[in-house]
Each structure stands twice: as structure tokens, then as C-alpha cells.
C-alpha positions in Angstrom: 63.8 106.9 117.6 67.3 106.1 118.4 68.6 107.2 121.5 72.2 106.7 123.1 73.3 106.1 126.9 76.8 108.8 127.6 79.4 107.8 130.0 81.5 111.1 130.8 84.6 111.3 133.1 86.7 114.4 134.0 89.6 114.6 136.3 92.8 116.9 136.9 94.9 113.9 137.3 97.1 113.1 139.8 100.2 116.2 138.2 98.5 118.7 137.1 96.8 121.4 139.6 93.5 122.8 137.1 91.8 120.8 134.5 92.1 122.4 131.2 89.6 120.2 129.4 86.2 121.0 128.6 83.5 118.4 127.1 79.5 119.4 126.0 76.8 117.2 125.8 74.2 119.4 123.5 73.9 122.4 126.3 75.8 120.8 128.6 79.5 121.9 129.4 81.9 121.6 132.5 82.0 124.0 135.0 85.6 125.3 135.2 85.6 125.9 139.1 85.4 121.9 139.3 88.5 119.4 138.9 86.8 116.3 139.0 83.0 115.2 137.5 81.1 112.1 136.3 77.7 112.4 133.9 75.6 109.6 133.2 72.9 110.1 130.5 71.0 107.6 129.6 68.4 106.9 126.4 69.2 110.8 125.2 67.5 111.5 122.2 69.4 112.4 118.7 70.3 114.7 117.2 72.9 114.6 120.1 76.2 116.7 119.9 79.4 115.4 122.0 82.6 116.7 122.0 85.9 117.0 124.2 88.4 120.1 124.4 91.7 119.8 125.6 92.5 123.2 126.4 97.0 124.2 126.4 98.8 127.5 125.9 99.4 127.8 129.9 96.1 126.8 133.1 94.3 130.4 132.5 95.0 130.5 128.3 94.2 126.9 127.9 91.4 126.4 130.4 89.6 129.3 128.8 90.2 128.7 125.6 88.2 125.3 126.0 86.0 126.7 127.8 85.3 128.9 125.2 84.7 126.3 122.6 82.6 123.9 124.1 80.5 126.8 124.8 80.5 128.1 120.8 80.0 124.1 120.6 76.7 124.4 122.6 75.7 127.4 120.6 76.4 125.5 117.7 74.0 122.5 118.2 71.1 125.0 118.9 71.6 125.8 116.2 72.3 122.5 113.8 69.1 121.5 116.1 66.9 124.7 114.9 67.8 124.6 111.1 68.3 122.5 108.2 71.9 122.5 107.1 74.2 119.3 107.5 77.4 120.0 110.0 79.9 119.3 107.3 78.7 122.1 105.8 78.9 124.4 108.8 81.8 122.5 111.2 84.5 125.3 109.3 82.2 128.1 110.8 82.4 126.6 114.3 85.9 126.2 114.2 86.7 130.0 112.8 84.3 131.4 115.5 86.0 129.7 118.5 89.2 130.5 117.0 87.8 134.4 116.9 87.0 134.3 120.7 89.7 132.5 121.9 92.5 134.9 120.2 90.3 138.2 121.3 90.6 136.6 125.0 94.5 136.1 124.5 94.6 139.4 122.9 92.8 140.5 125.9 94.7 139.4 128.3 98.1 139.7 126.2 98.7 136.5 126.4 101.3 135.0 123.2 99.9 131.8 123.1 96.6 129.9 123.7 94.4 127.2 122.0 92.3 123.9 122.4 92.6 120.7 120.4 88.8 119.5 119.8 87.1 116.4 118.8 83.4 116.2 118.0 80.1 113.4 117.6 77.1 114.9 116.1 74.7 112.0 115.9 71.6 111.9 114.1 69.5 110.2 111.6 71.7 107.5 112.4 75.0 108.1 111.8 77.6 109.7 113.8 79.3 112.8 111.8 83.5 113.0 113.4 85.3 115.8 113.5 89.1 116.8 115.1 91.6 119.3 115.3 94.8 118.5 117.4 95.6 115.5 119.2 92.6 113.9 120.8 91.1 111.4 119.7 87.9 109.4 118.7 87.9 105.5 118.9 85.4 102.7 118.1 85.0 99.4 119.6 83.4 96.9 117.0 83.1 93.5 117.5 85.7 93.5 120.1 88.3 95.8 118.0 89.1 99.2 119.0 90.1 101.5 115.6 91.3 104.6 116.1 89.6 106.8 113.5 90.8 110.4 114.4 94.3 111.6 112.9 96.7 113.4 115.4 97.8 117.0 114.3 101.2 116.7 115.4 104.9 117.5 114.8 105.7 113.8 115.4 102.7 112.1 113.0 103.6 114.8 110.2 107.4 113.4 110.4 105.9 109.9 110.4 104.0 110.6 107.2 107.5 112.1 105.4 108.9 108.9 106.4 111.2 110.6 108.6 109.9 109.2 112.0 108.8 105.1 112.0 106.1 104.6 114.0 107.7 103.6 117.1 110.0 107.0 116.6 106.5 109.0 116.2 105.2 107.8 119.6 108.1 108.1 121.9 109.3 111.4 120.5 108.8 114.6 122.5 107.5 115.9 119.1 104.4 113.6 120.2 101.9 116.3 121.3 103.4 119.5 119.6 100.6 120.4 117.6 100.3 121.6 114.7 96.7 122.2 114.6 94.4 123.5 116.8 91.7 126.3 117.5 93.3 129.3 118.2 96.0 129.3 115.8 96.4 131.5 112.6 93.0 130.8 111.1 94.5 132.2 107.8 97.3 129.5 108.2 97.0 126.8 105.4 97.1 124.2 108.3 93.6 125.7 109.7 90.8 122.9 108.7 88.8 120.5 110.6 89.6 116.8 109.6 85.8 115.2 108.9 85.9 111.8 108.8 83.8 109.0 107.0 79.8 109.3 109.5 79.9 106.0 110.9 76.3 103.8 112.6 76.7 102.2 115.2 75.9 99.2 115.8 73.8 98.2 119.1 77.1 96.9 121.3 79.5 99.2 119.8 81.2 102.1 121.8 82.4 105.6 120.5 85.0 106.9 122.7 85.9 110.4 122.6 89.0 111.8 124.8 91.7 114.0 125.5 95.6 112.8 125.5 95.5 112.1 129.3 94.0 108.5 128.6 95.3 107.5 126.2 99.0 108.6 126.8 98.3 106.3 130.5 96.4 103.5 129.0 97.0 101.0 126.1 95.0 100.4 123.2 94.4 97.1 124.5 93.6 98.5 128.7 91.0 100.6 126.7 89.7 98.0 124.1 88.9 96.0 127.9 87.0 97.9 129.9 85.3 98.8 126.4 84.1 95.4 125.9 82.2 94.8 129.1 78.7 94.9 129.1 76.6 97.8 130.8 80.2 99.2 133.0 80.6 102.7 134.7 83.0 103.1 131.1 84.2 106.5 131.5 84.6 105.9 135.3 86.7 102.6 134.6 88.7 104.4 131.9 89.5 107.3 134.5 90.3 105.3 137.2 92.4 103.2 135.3 94.6 106.3 134.0 95.1 107.6 137.5 96.5 104.1 138.4 99.2 104.6 135.6 100.2 107.5 136.8 97.7 110.4 135.9 100.2 113.3 134.4 97.7 115.4 132.8 94.1 116.4 132.7 91.2 113.2 132.3 88.8 113.5 129.6 86.7 110.5 128.1 83.1 110.1 126.7 81.7 107.0 126.0 78.7 106.5 123.6 76.6 103.7 123.7 73.6 103.2 121.4 70.5 102.7 123.8 67.8 101.2 121.3 65.8 102.7 118.5 61.8 103.0 119.0 
């Protein structure tokens, strides 16, 4: 039976007064009244659903949007666990259901704009099925190399792909966090779809990282890799502390998933 160790941390950072990030681990989501939390899950059995959500559009709207998306993800986990359909066939339903509830909340509270990014990993039958919308990220640390799997849904990324920006300009541009795709946008838009990536088989010493931009905006990929290179470390706490030491300019949420072995 496949099992995983999970290292999870979330922190408001040094600048923001409220943590608009949320997360899901199966049926567990963040208590929105708390700004800091660390969780370690040992030998958690598959199927396993993990997700990170970064709210946007103002503190109240962003926090509530990420909370809604995390709660729908917990229901989605129960559906997948108890049913026979693959996540690839239903991930679009997850995005549409989350968006519907987010927009209902925004309309009821007369908010013009709000939403949340998401990255998600569903681990079952020896594979990690990976999905994203927005600019939260998925990284894989494998054999000493950190590789970003997810694609950023930002205006800067679109300009880079259109050869308007260089890679360096895309990183430093003020459009690097202008989102083109997220939960809570108009679901009728041609942009509204979930990125689905090639499933990954995690080797014994691999680390799968899900994080909000509060981590990678503060820490370089080399700094992130140096933490993940360690054996049996409190990975998420060390990553969060590294981002705080570099300034902690945004909410920080990171989740590291490590194979615990098969029996």
C-alpha cells in the first residue's frame, strides 16, 4: 500500500495582516481565523488529495474565495475516493463548481472582483495527477534537480510566449502576477480551463512541492532545492522560514509530499 509523508506550512508573512491562502489535505482545510499553521502527516495512505489556494481580489474576497475552493476540494476528494471516475474526467467540474460558489459569494457581498489560484495533486495507484490554474506552482525535486512542472497563468507569461518579453523581463515585469486564469473568473471565457500535466511516478527520494507565490517570490529555485535536498527535514517549516527571512512580502503556503514507502 502506498503511503506519503506530508509537510505543510502556511503563514501570513511579514507585510499582510491576513492570510488569504488556504490548503486541502483530503478533508482537512485551513481554519481561516488562524494566520500560522504547521502540519505533518506521516504514512498517509493513498488516495491522497493535496492542494494550495492563493486568494486574490482584496482581503475579504480573496480569503473567502480560497476558503470556498478548499472546501469544494474536500468534497471532491470524497467523491473521488468513493467513486470510480478518474480525476482527469472530473477536474473541470471541480473548477466550475468552485467558481460558481465564489461568484455567488462575490455577488451577494457586492464585490466586483475576487478569486483564487489553485494547484492540486491527486496521488493514487502509484501516480501523482497534477493540475493548476493561476500562478501558484508545482515543483518536482528528483535526483538533485528541481523542476517546475506547472505553467503560470499571467500576462507576463503570455507576453513571453508571444516573444514580447524576454525570460528576464517576464520575471521582473509588474505583469508577472496579473492573472489570466483563476477560479472565480467568468467560466464562459475561452481562458477558463484547468491545466492538466503528465502524471508523475514519485521515486523514494523525490519531493513534490505545491506552493503559493509567497514562497518562490522570496526564495530562488536554488534555495528551495537546497532545503528539499535534505533527508527527513521539516521541509515546509524551513521553506517558510527562508521566505520570511528574505522579507515575507506575501502570504506563504507550501506543501511537500514525500513517498513514505510501499508495503
